[in-house]
RODO-2510 file (C-alpha; in nm, 4 decimals, decimal comma):
residues 497
     n   res          X          Y          Z
     1     x    18,8253   -11,8942    30,7832
     2     x    19,0913   -12,0406    31,0324
     3     x    19,1880   -11,8501    31,2865
     4     x    19,5495   -11,8146    31,2097
     5     x    19,4642   -11,6462    30,9006
     6     x    19,4020   -11,3002    31,0436
     7     x    19,7308   -11,2833    31,2599
     8     x    19,9360   -11,4204    30,9253
     9     x    19,7590   -11,1185    30,7266
    10     x    19,8400   -10,8751    31,0467
    11     x    20,2104   -10,9900    31,0368
    12     x    20,2169   -10,9417    30,6538
    13     x    20,0886   -10,5759    30,7059
    14     x    20,3840   -10,5012    30,9680
    15     x    20,6111   -10,6540    30,7040
    16     x    20,5776   -10,3668    30,5026
    17     x    20,7400   -10,1116    30,7520
    18     x    21,0859   -10,1528    30,8420
    19     x    21,2666    -9,9982    31,1744
    20     x    21,5837    -9,7806    31,1697
    21     x    21,6574    -9,4735    30,9395
    22     x    21,5648    -9,3945    30,5636
    23     x    21,8669    -9,2941    30,4117
    24     x    21,9022    -8,9349    30,3533
    25     x    22,2382    -8,8172    30,1416
    26     x    22,4179    -8,5794    30,4350
    27     x    22,5329    -8,2433    30,2736
    28     x    22,8756    -8,2410    30,1099
    29     x    23,1437    -8,0017    30,2825
    30     x    23,0622    -7,6454    30,1675
    31     x    23,1716    -7,6066    29,8240
    32     x    23,3320    -7,2764    29,6399
    33     x    23,1170    -7,1191    29,3484
    34     x    23,4248    -7,1630    29,1243
    35     x    23,7935    -7,2290    29,1220
    36     x    24,0846    -7,0323    29,1649
    37     x    24,1695    -7,0029    28,8229
    38     x    24,4608    -6,7820    28,6141
    39     x    24,5226    -6,7226    28,2645
    40     x    24,5217    -6,9636    28,0351
    41     x    24,2148    -7,1112    28,2473
    42     x    23,8648    -7,0670    28,1708
    43     x    23,5463    -7,2651    28,3334
    44     x    23,4277    -7,4999    28,0947
    45     x    23,0626    -7,6607    28,0673
    46     x    23,0962    -8,0545    28,1230
    47     x    22,7880    -8,2866    28,0810
    48     x    22,7774    -8,4929    28,3635
    49     x    22,5039    -8,7046    28,2588
    50     x    22,6956    -8,8062    27,9401
    51     x    22,9103    -9,0844    27,9910
    52     x    23,2389    -9,0447    27,9711
    53     x    23,5094    -9,1435    27,7245
    54     x    23,8569    -9,3069    27,6950
    55     x    24,0110    -8,9547    27,8256
    56     x    24,3640    -9,0600    27,7019
    57     x    24,2639    -9,0540    27,3485
    58     x    24,2419    -8,6889    27,3558
    59     x    24,6770    -8,7113    27,3695
    60     x    24,6662    -8,8682    27,0181
    61     x    24,9192    -9,0801    27,0960
    62     x    24,8469    -9,4763    26,9259
    63     x    25,0892    -9,6094    27,1249
    64     x    24,9568    -9,5023    27,4171
    65     x    24,6341    -9,6007    27,3418
    66     x    24,7629    -9,9799    27,2469
    67     x    24,9495    -9,9933    27,6130
    68     x    24,5771    -9,8747    27,7649
    69     x    24,3654   -10,1516    27,5543
    70     x    24,6462   -10,4116    27,6838
    71     x    24,6041   -10,2665    28,0191
    72     x    24,2060   -10,2939    28,0317
    73     x    24,2458   -10,6715    27,8910
    74     x    24,5506   -10,7895    28,0995
    75     x    24,5689   -10,5497    28,4211
    76     x    24,5752   -10,7619    28,7477
    77     x    24,4474   -10,5019    28,9716
    78     x    24,1817   -10,4208    28,7261
    79     x    24,0748   -10,7774    28,7673
    80     x    24,0715   -10,7990    29,1461
    81     x    23,8407   -10,5248    29,1482
    82     x    23,6263   -10,7245    28,8830
    83     x    23,5936   -10,9919    29,0888
    84     x    23,5377   -10,7861    29,3937
    85     x    23,2410   -10,6262    29,1887
    86     x    23,0998   -10,9596    29,0845
    87     x    23,1200   -11,0884    29,4708
    88     x    22,8972   -10,7818    29,5366
    89     x    22,6458   -10,8558    29,2402
    90     x    22,6192   -11,1957    29,4047
    91     x    22,5607   -11,0899    29,7847
    92     x    22,3116   -10,8815    29,6567
    93     x    22,1218   -11,1688    29,4800
    94     x    22,1861   -11,3965    29,7726
    95     x    22,0088   -11,1199    30,0155
    96     x    21,7482   -11,0549    29,7687
    97     x    21,6349   -11,4187    29,7532
    98     x    21,5614   -11,3788    30,1501
    99     x    21,2484   -11,1696    30,0368
   100     x    21,1026   -11,5040    29,9119
   101     x    20,9504   -11,8306    30,0169
   102     x    21,2481   -12,0853    30,0596
   103     x    21,1088   -12,4494    29,8932
   104     x    21,2896   -12,7891    29,9426
   105     x    21,2090   -13,1050    29,7700
   106     x    21,3042   -13,3949    29,9950
   107     x    21,2798   -13,8112    29,8913
   108     x    21,3836   -14,1191    30,1137
   109     x    21,3705   -14,4661    30,0782
   110     x    21,4911   -14,7019    30,3538
   111     x    21,4304   -15,0273    30,5204
   112     x    21,4449   -15,1050    30,8831
   113     x    21,4087   -15,3036    31,1688
   114     x    21,2111   -15,2144    31,5225
   115     x    21,3716   -15,3595    31,8188
   116     x    21,1229   -15,6048    31,9762
   117     x    21,2827   -15,4965    32,3154
   118     x    21,2435   -15,1221    32,2516
   119     x    21,0711   -14,9112    32,5140
   120     x    20,6757   -14,8847    32,5653
   121     x    20,4524   -14,5968    32,5849
   122     x    20,1693   -14,8189    32,6348
   123     x    20,2024   -15,1868    32,7640
   124     x    19,8321   -15,2462    32,6453
   125     x    20,0172   -15,3334    32,3093
   126     x    20,2754   -15,6003    32,2549
   127     x    20,6384   -15,5606    32,2218
   128     x    20,7622   -15,7214    31,8903
   129     x    21,0274   -15,6662    31,6047
   130     x    20,9102   -15,5873    31,2774
   131     x    21,1005   -15,5455    30,9482
   132     x    20,9623   -15,2953    30,6939
   133     x    21,0229   -15,0270    30,4240
   134     x    20,9710   -14,6839    30,4581
   135     x    20,9059   -14,4435    30,1389
   136     x    20,8868   -14,0600    30,1450
   137     x    20,8449   -13,7676    29,9300
   138     x    20,7693   -13,4420    30,1098
   139     x    20,7832   -13,0554    29,9685
   140     x    20,8858   -12,8573    30,2368
   141     x    20,8534   -12,4697    30,2663
   142     x    20,9915   -12,1426    30,4877
   143     x    20,9302   -11,8225    30,4388
   144     x    21,0371   -11,5581    30,7127
   145     x    20,7735   -11,2618    30,7355
   146     x    20,9962   -10,9648    30,7397
   147     x    20,8097   -10,8055    31,0952
   148     x    21,0863   -10,5173    31,1431
   149     x    21,2312   -10,4939    30,8175
   150     x    21,5653   -10,6980    30,8599
   151     x    21,5090   -10,8326    30,5194
   152     x    21,4153   -10,5362    30,3551
   153     x    21,7563   -10,3260    30,5096
   154     x    21,9513   -10,6265    30,4627
   155     x    21,8515   -10,5824    30,0617
   156     x    21,9019   -10,2274    30,0584
   157     x    22,2346   -10,2299    30,2151
   158     x    22,3865   -10,5179    29,9976
   159     x    22,2553   -10,2948    29,6982
   160     x    22,4118    -9,9982    29,8089
   161     x    22,7601   -10,2040    29,8711
   162     x    22,7104   -10,3205    29,4972
   163     x    22,7064   -10,0046    29,3930
   164     x    22,9919    -9,9078    29,5622
   165     x    23,1440   -10,1837    29,4427
   166     x    23,0762   -10,0797    29,0700
   167     x    23,1879    -9,7349    29,1635
   168     x    23,5281    -9,8563    29,3073
   169     x    23,5975   -10,0553    28,9700
   170     x    23,5638    -9,7072    28,7845
   171     x    23,7822    -9,5979    29,0211
   172     x    24,0660    -9,8511    29,0118
   173     x    23,9942    -9,8082    28,5874
   174     x    24,0641    -9,4638    28,6617
   175     x    24,3796    -9,4614    28,8855
   176     x    24,5505    -9,7637    28,6711
   177     x    24,5116    -9,5660    28,3917
   178     x    24,6089    -9,2745    28,5068
   179     x    24,9012    -9,4357    28,6153
   180     x    24,9499    -9,5925    28,2954
   181     x    24,9782    -9,2705    28,1250
   182     x    25,2102    -9,1133    28,3944
   183     x    25,4579    -9,3844    28,3322
   184     x    25,4284    -9,3380    27,9581
   185     x    25,4687    -8,9377    27,9699
   186     x    25,7912    -8,9814    28,2161
   187     x    25,9351    -9,2341    27,9698
   188     x    25,8916    -9,0128    27,6923
   189     x    25,9795    -8,7040    27,8229
   190     x    26,3485    -8,9113    27,9218
   191     x    26,3741    -9,0344    27,5423
   192     x    26,3714    -8,6367    27,5087
   193     x    26,6209    -8,5970    27,7417
   194     x    26,8465    -8,8575    27,5901
   195     x    26,8086    -8,6937    27,2396
   196     x    26,9233    -8,3657    27,3826
   197     x    27,2023    -8,5121    27,5731
   198     x    27,2839    -8,7241    27,2670
   199     x    27,2822    -8,3825    27,0509
   200     x    27,5062    -8,1783    27,3404
   201     x    27,7404    -8,5145    27,3086
   202     x    27,7814    -8,4629    26,9260
   203     x    27,8215    -8,0758    27,0011
   204     x    28,0992    -8,1255    27,2889
   205     x    28,3090    -8,3814    27,0504
   206     x    28,3174    -8,1472    26,7576
   207     x    28,4307    -7,9133    27,0336
   208     x    28,6574    -8,1244    27,1423
   209     x    28,8260    -8,2141    26,7922
   210     x    28,8767    -7,8376    26,7317
   211     x    29,0125    -7,7553    27,0329
   212     x    29,2695    -8,0551    26,9882
   213     x    29,3440    -7,9664    26,6490
   214     x    29,4155    -7,5746    26,7852
   215     x    29,6301    -7,7685    27,0385
   216     x    29,8161    -7,9652    26,8481
   217     x    29,9115    -7,6500    26,6223
   218     x    30,0320    -7,5159    26,9582
   219     x    29,7329    -7,2330    26,9115
   220     x    29,5928    -7,3197    27,2607
   221     x    29,7316    -7,4883    27,6140
   222     x    29,6280    -7,8424    27,7146
   223     x    29,3953    -7,6838    27,9442
   224     x    29,1514    -7,6187    27,7354
   225     x    29,1720    -8,0155    27,5741
   226     x    29,1665    -8,1224    27,9437
   227     x    28,8754    -7,8986    28,0234
   228     x    28,6385    -7,9982    27,7050
   229     x    28,6864    -8,3541    27,7837
   230     x    28,5886    -8,3689    28,1144
   231     x    28,2615    -8,2228    28,0383
   232     x    28,2370    -8,4616    27,7384
   233     x    28,2950    -8,7551    28,0110
   234     x    28,0708    -8,6071    28,2744
   235     x    27,7445    -8,5579    27,9643
   236     x    27,8067    -8,9151    27,8834
   237     x    27,7849    -9,0140    28,2131
   238     x    27,4243    -8,9019    28,2173
   239     x    27,3127    -9,1235    27,9432
   240     x    27,3810    -9,4010    28,1503
   241     x    27,1429    -9,2401    28,4343
   242     x    26,8642    -9,1513    28,2057
   243     x    26,8519    -9,5103    28,0565
   244     x    26,8626    -9,6794    28,3936
   245     x    26,5499    -9,4282    28,4949
   246     x    26,3802    -9,4805    28,1271
   247     x    26,4270    -9,8943    28,2211
   248     x    26,3011    -9,8402    28,5762
   249     x    25,9394    -9,6682    28,3760
   250     x    25,9377    -9,9287    28,1164
   251     x    25,9168   -10,1844    28,3451
   252     x    25,6633   -10,0281    28,5400
   253     x    25,4245    -9,9855    28,2177
   254     x    25,4934   -10,3534    28,1108
   255     x    25,3410   -10,4813    28,4905
   256     x    25,0408   -10,2175    28,4112
   257     x    24,9706   -10,3643    28,0926
   258     x    25,0313   -10,7457    28,2314
   259     x    25,3443   -10,8618    28,0414
   260     x    25,6480   -10,9783    28,2636
   261     x    25,9183   -10,6508    28,2612
   262     x    26,2130   -10,8753    28,0563
   263     x    25,9680   -10,9883    27,8051
   264     x    25,8719   -10,6143    27,7294
   265     x    26,0399   -10,2956    27,5372
   266     x    25,9276    -9,9730    27,3945
   267     x    26,1421    -9,7905    27,1183
   268     x    26,2143    -9,4385    27,1760
   269     x    25,9680    -9,2023    27,0086
   270     x    26,0558    -8,8522    26,9950
   271     x    25,6842    -8,7161    26,8306
   272     x    25,5614    -8,4125    27,0518
   273     x    25,2895    -8,4824    27,2359
   274     x    24,9986    -8,1535    27,2607
   275     x    24,7995    -8,0993    27,5850
   276     x    24,4438    -8,1255    27,5058
   277     x    24,2420    -7,8955    27,6599
   278     x    24,0681    -7,9690    27,9846
   279     x    23,7140    -7,8092    28,0747
   280     x    23,7342    -7,7706    28,4168
   281     x    23,3403    -7,6898    28,5060
   282     x    23,2321    -7,6193    28,8278
   283     x    23,3433    -7,7451    29,1879
   284     x    23,0022    -7,8931    29,2629
   285     x    23,0988    -8,0954    28,9418
   286     x    23,3068    -8,3387    29,1365
   287     x    23,0394    -8,5004    29,3324
   288     x    22,9016    -8,6399    29,0128
   289     x    23,1990    -8,7246    28,8143
   290     x    23,4349    -8,8867    29,0277
   291     x    23,3869    -9,2451    29,1128
   292     x    23,5619    -9,2595    29,4565
   293     x    23,3112    -8,9846    29,5839
   294     x    23,0154    -9,2070    29,4856
   295     x    23,1941    -9,4973    29,6460
   296     x    23,2043    -9,2957    29,9683
   297     x    22,8259    -9,1810    29,9259
   298     x    22,7591    -9,5485    29,8693
   299     x    22,9047    -9,6434    30,1707
   300     x    22,7225    -9,4179    30,3536
   301     x    22,3865    -9,5766    30,2332
   302     x    22,5106    -9,9232    30,3215
   303     x    22,6036    -9,7717    30,6662
   304     x    22,2942    -9,6315    30,7293
   305     x    22,1062    -9,9869    30,5990
   306     x    22,2741   -10,1651    30,8946
   307     x    22,1289    -9,9423    31,1443
   308     x    21,8048   -10,0816    31,0586
   309     x    21,9380   -10,4342    31,0188
   310     x    22,0701   -10,4309    31,4074
   311     x    21,7155   -10,2590    31,5505
   312     x    21,5440   -10,5454    31,3681
   313     x    21,6881   -10,7579    31,6628
   314     x    21,4443   -10,5641    31,9096
   315     x    21,1331   -10,7137    31,7745
   316     x    21,0251   -11,0800    31,7226
   317     x    21,1500   -11,2927    31,4618
   318     x    20,8362   -11,4964    31,3357
   319     x    20,8611   -11,7427    31,0747
   320     x    20,6665   -12,0147    30,8428
   321     x    20,8057   -12,3331    30,9577
   322     x    20,7372   -12,5980    30,9034
   323     x    20,5213   -12,6067    30,6217
   324     x    20,5350   -12,9586    30,4534
   325     x    20,3207   -13,1575    30,1823
   326     x    20,4057   -13,5050    30,0934
   327     x    20,3818   -13,8652    30,0879
   328     x    20,4906   -14,1336    30,3150
   329     x    20,4139   -14,5495    30,2985
   330     x    20,5737   -14,8743    30,3537
   331     x    20,4853   -14,9681    29,9715
   332     x    20,6065   -14,7772    29,6915
   333     x    20,2611   -14,8863    29,4962
   334     x    20,0406   -14,7034    29,7644
   335     x    20,3200   -14,3778    29,8071
   336     x    20,0866   -14,1682    29,6139
   337     x    19,7511   -14,2703    29,7778
   338     x    19,5253   -14,0585    29,9441
   339     x    19,5556   -14,2698    30,2913
   340     x    19,9695   -14,1727    30,2647
   341     x    19,9100   -13,8352    30,2247
   342     x    20,1074   -13,6244    30,5208
   343     x    20,1273   -13,2571    30,5712
   344     x    20,2267   -12,9801    30,8326
   345     x    20,1717   -12,6054    30,9197
   346     x    20,3407   -12,3823    31,1655
   347     x    20,4426   -12,0439    31,3029
   348     x    20,7410   -12,0209    31,4898
   349     x    20,8110   -11,6667    31,7004
   350     x    21,0885   -11,5955    31,9177
   351     x    21,1605   -11,2709    32,1092
   352     x    21,4523   -11,1934    32,2664
   353     x    21,3807   -11,1159    32,6551
   354     x    21,7151   -11,0478    32,7926
   355     x    22,0595   -11,0491    32,6164
   356     x    22,2738   -10,8208    32,8979
   357     x    22,2849   -10,5338    32,6130
   358     x    22,3947   -10,7222    32,3279
   359     x    22,1276   -10,5938    32,0738
   360     x    22,1823   -10,2482    32,1889
   361     x    22,5310   -10,2908    32,1277
   362     x    22,4945   -10,3839    31,7684
   363     x    22,2990   -10,0931    31,7129
   364     x    22,5474    -9,8224    31,8834
   365     x    22,8229   -10,0184    31,6665
   366     x    22,5926    -9,9584    31,3282
   367     x    22,5715    -9,6121    31,4179
   368     x    22,9229    -9,5464    31,4511
   369     x    22,9855    -9,7106    31,1570
   370     x    22,7667    -9,4746    30,9789
   371     x    22,8773    -9,1777    31,1272
   372     x    23,2659    -9,3061    31,0524
   373     x    23,1453    -9,3162    30,6734
   374     x    22,9928    -8,9774    30,6732
   375     x    23,3320    -8,8264    30,7861
   376     x    23,4842    -9,0307    30,5230
   377     x    23,2838    -8,9008    30,2512
   378     x    23,3922    -8,5729    30,3624
   379     x    23,7322    -8,6499    30,3699
   380     x    23,7080    -8,7942    30,0414
   381     x    23,5477    -8,4567    29,8951
   382     x    23,7996    -8,2529    30,0324
   383     x    24,1056    -8,4072    29,9189
   384     x    23,9288    -8,4409    29,5472
   385     x    23,8640    -8,0462    29,5737
   386     x    24,2473    -8,0183    29,7018
   387     x    24,4129    -8,2437    29,4254
   388     x    24,1946    -8,0711    29,1476
   389     x    24,2891    -7,7105    29,2730
   390     x    24,6862    -7,8496    29,3152
   391     x    24,6356    -7,9744    28,9322
   392     x    24,4675    -7,6202    28,8328
   393     x    24,7143    -7,4175    28,9453
   394     x    24,9933    -7,6834    28,8942
   395     x    24,9079    -7,6774    28,5003
   396     x    24,8910    -7,2783    28,4831
   397     x    25,2511    -7,2801    28,6215
   398     x    25,3827    -7,5314    28,4535
   399     x    25,2603    -7,3596    28,1174
   400     x    25,4383    -7,0280    28,2028
   401     x    25,7735    -7,2061    28,2843
   402     x    25,7962    -7,3950    28,0228
   403     x    25,7561    -7,0896    27,7797
   404     x    26,0159    -6,9272    28,0239
   405     x    26,2288    -7,2282    27,9751
   406     x    26,1967    -7,1839    27,5820
   407     x    26,3259    -6,8147    27,5703
   408     x    26,5952    -6,9648    27,8093
   409     x    26,7220    -7,2171    27,5000
   410     x    26,7031    -7,0011    27,2593
   411     x    26,9244    -6,7326    27,4299
   412     x    27,1632    -7,0087    27,5708
   413     x    27,2253    -7,0661    27,1844
   414     x    27,2868    -6,7440    27,1097
   415     x    27,5641    -6,7030    27,3773
   416     x    27,7265    -7,0440    27,2660
   417     x    27,7479    -6,9201    26,9314
   418     x    27,8992    -6,5754    27,0433
   419     x    28,1335    -6,7489    27,2760
   420     x    28,2432    -6,9835    26,9974
   421     x    28,3022    -6,7212    26,7828
   422     x    28,4739    -6,5120    26,9859
   423     x    28,7117    -6,7708    27,1167
   424     x    28,8009    -6,8828    26,7495
   425     x    28,8635    -6,4926    26,7306
   426     x    29,1315    -6,5099    27,0117
   427     x    28,8640    -6,2535    27,2038
   428     x    28,8442    -6,5001    27,5063
   429     x    28,9027    -6,8394    27,6729
   430     x    28,7725    -7,1580    27,5941
   431     x    28,6217    -7,1971    27,9592
   432     x    28,3601    -6,9266    27,8000
   433     x    28,2406    -7,2002    27,5589
   434     x    28,2419    -7,4743    27,7781
   435     x    28,0111    -7,2959    28,0375
   436     x    27,8068    -7,1966    27,7202
   437     x    27,7897    -7,5638    27,6220
   438     x    27,6840    -7,6595    27,9763
   439     x    27,4533    -7,3588    27,9859
   440     x    27,2611    -7,4908    27,6843
   441     x    27,2271    -7,8288    27,7920
   442     x    27,0864    -7,7606    28,0937
   443     x    26,8104    -7,5395    27,9338
   444     x    26,7289    -7,8158    27,6734
   445     x    26,7105    -8,0715    27,9249
   446     x    26,5026    -7,8109    28,1487
   447     x    26,2484    -7,7804    27,9017
   448     x    26,2108    -8,1352    27,8176
   449     x    26,1824    -8,1828    28,1955
   450     x    25,8901    -7,9437    28,1899
   451     x    25,7097    -8,0992    27,8933
   452     x    25,7069    -8,3955    28,0603
   453     x    25,5725    -8,2753    28,3899
   454     x    25,3031    -8,0880    28,2259
   455     x    25,1721    -8,4202    28,0723
   456     x    25,2004    -8,5439    28,4055
   457     x    25,0155    -8,2733    28,5625
   458     x    24,7577    -8,2939    28,3168
   459     x    24,6760    -8,6578    28,4022
   460     x    24,6580    -8,6011    28,7295
   461     x    24,4240    -8,2896    28,6640
   462     x    24,2458    -8,4892    28,4254
   463     x    24,1954    -8,7688    28,7121
   464     x    24,1332    -8,4950    28,9737
   465     x    23,8094    -8,3910    28,7549
   466     x    23,6817    -8,7623    28,7688
   467     x    23,8157    -8,8295    28,4041
   468     x    23,7067    -8,7261    28,0426
   469     x    23,3648    -8,6249    27,9541
   470     x    23,2134    -8,4629    27,6098
   471     x    23,2452    -8,0934    27,5230
   472     x    22,9332    -8,0587    27,3483
   473     x    22,6528    -8,2910    27,2537
   474     x    22,6089    -8,3916    26,9180
   475     x    22,3167    -8,3351    26,7141
   476     x    22,1803    -8,7245    26,8216
   477     x    22,2023    -8,6085    27,1862
   478     x    22,5018    -8,8454    27,2555
   479     x    22,8521    -8,8314    27,3519
   480     x    23,0894    -8,7264    27,0492
   481     x    23,4348    -8,9272    27,0556
   482     x    23,7847    -8,7917    26,9837
   483     x    23,8594    -8,8612    26,6191
   484     x    24,1141    -9,1410    26,7370
   485     x    23,8158    -9,2963    26,9070
   486     x    23,6236    -9,2902    26,6025
   487     x    23,8718    -9,4488    26,4027
   488     x    23,9430    -9,6895    26,6159
   489     x    23,5833    -9,7842    26,6336
   490     x    23,5254    -9,8002    26,2895
   491     x    23,8278   -10,0321    26,2250
   492     x    23,7009   -10,2607    26,4824
   493     x    23,3867   -10,2547    26,3123
   494     x    23,5220   -10,3324    25,9963
   495     x    23,7394   -10,6010    26,1354
   496     x    23,3889   -10,7881    26,2699
   497     x    23,2601   -10,7722    25,9282
***
């Protein structure tokens, strides 16, 4: 047996080891057993192992569904995230390739002249000029023996980074869809406000006609007419302000769906959108459901592997090189004859003896990077807990406020009816009517704004909880889709057929 074989076998056994700490997921910050909830909330039991569905389908708004589909296809931010995910996967493939031998095929053909005045190493040989051909074909191989596990740790780091990029893509998707839904619900809330203002303007115009007629008959003074005219002009001003806000949300939606803003319009829609039920689950579910938490955890794994990569520099680097097998001849006719064969086998090893502390500094840098990733993970988890709790308490408070606002609208209508009746009967002045009109307008606009805020906070809460999930499994063990999603799937299959 060749003397080098045992040494190579020993190196191969050592390559099964990898320096640096094996990754152990650090414990998250202390998590509460339950959320701080109040009526009408109750704790649900989401199935975190099930695939997430398209959460916006829960609202049952076909216009929103169409906008989301456009965003999935055209949104530039999602395209960037997808490209970065492809890069991360390519980096993983490149890192994994270092685990295997590298093979190369080389070919050379040349005709050369040798100088007759070249220096000689043996003066017993005459010096003369020659012209000859040189044909060479070689198969080269090289392989790094992963003695300290540098390659393995590099693959481990690249794998964790690829998983982090996948989680980042899911988080980007969640953020883009949440931003689009928020802009859409803001626009719909303004549509409702514009409808409220339009109805108020119609009411105020009728009141202006009434008081103008009474003024023409000499029953009231010009002050009543001027006051009603001033109220009407003030209300008309609100229309332009609301349309300006609506235009801004419409332009934001256009950008999110990948359409130039000047070429995008969204018709007003006054349909009422019903809030979907949102099962809360347990606080610990956030660790499994939120993609940004998953990305932060994968960042810790990648940073931990980098410690091993840095520590591997303390150990020898051993490579099988050069390893070559080929043929070389001055004539093509005998290129593949046995005398033309050439080969080489070698092993190279390098060991750093003194580097002024560079390797140690790199290890310290990697260790500090890992500690930073641990702190970032804790920050992300705590931020997720804060967002979810804010959404829970905010949505409950808005639900109570909306109910109270509805009562206020009903009371304001009664006040306006009584004030108008008293004014027509001569028992009150017209200022009471104007005050009642303004109070009704304010109450109705407040109700429209609160409903819009409810929808926005529900989107915020769904995003804080990590997206949608199945409330209950179907008999086949899968994830039942909302009715709108099932309908879209059926239509898609029909179109394919």
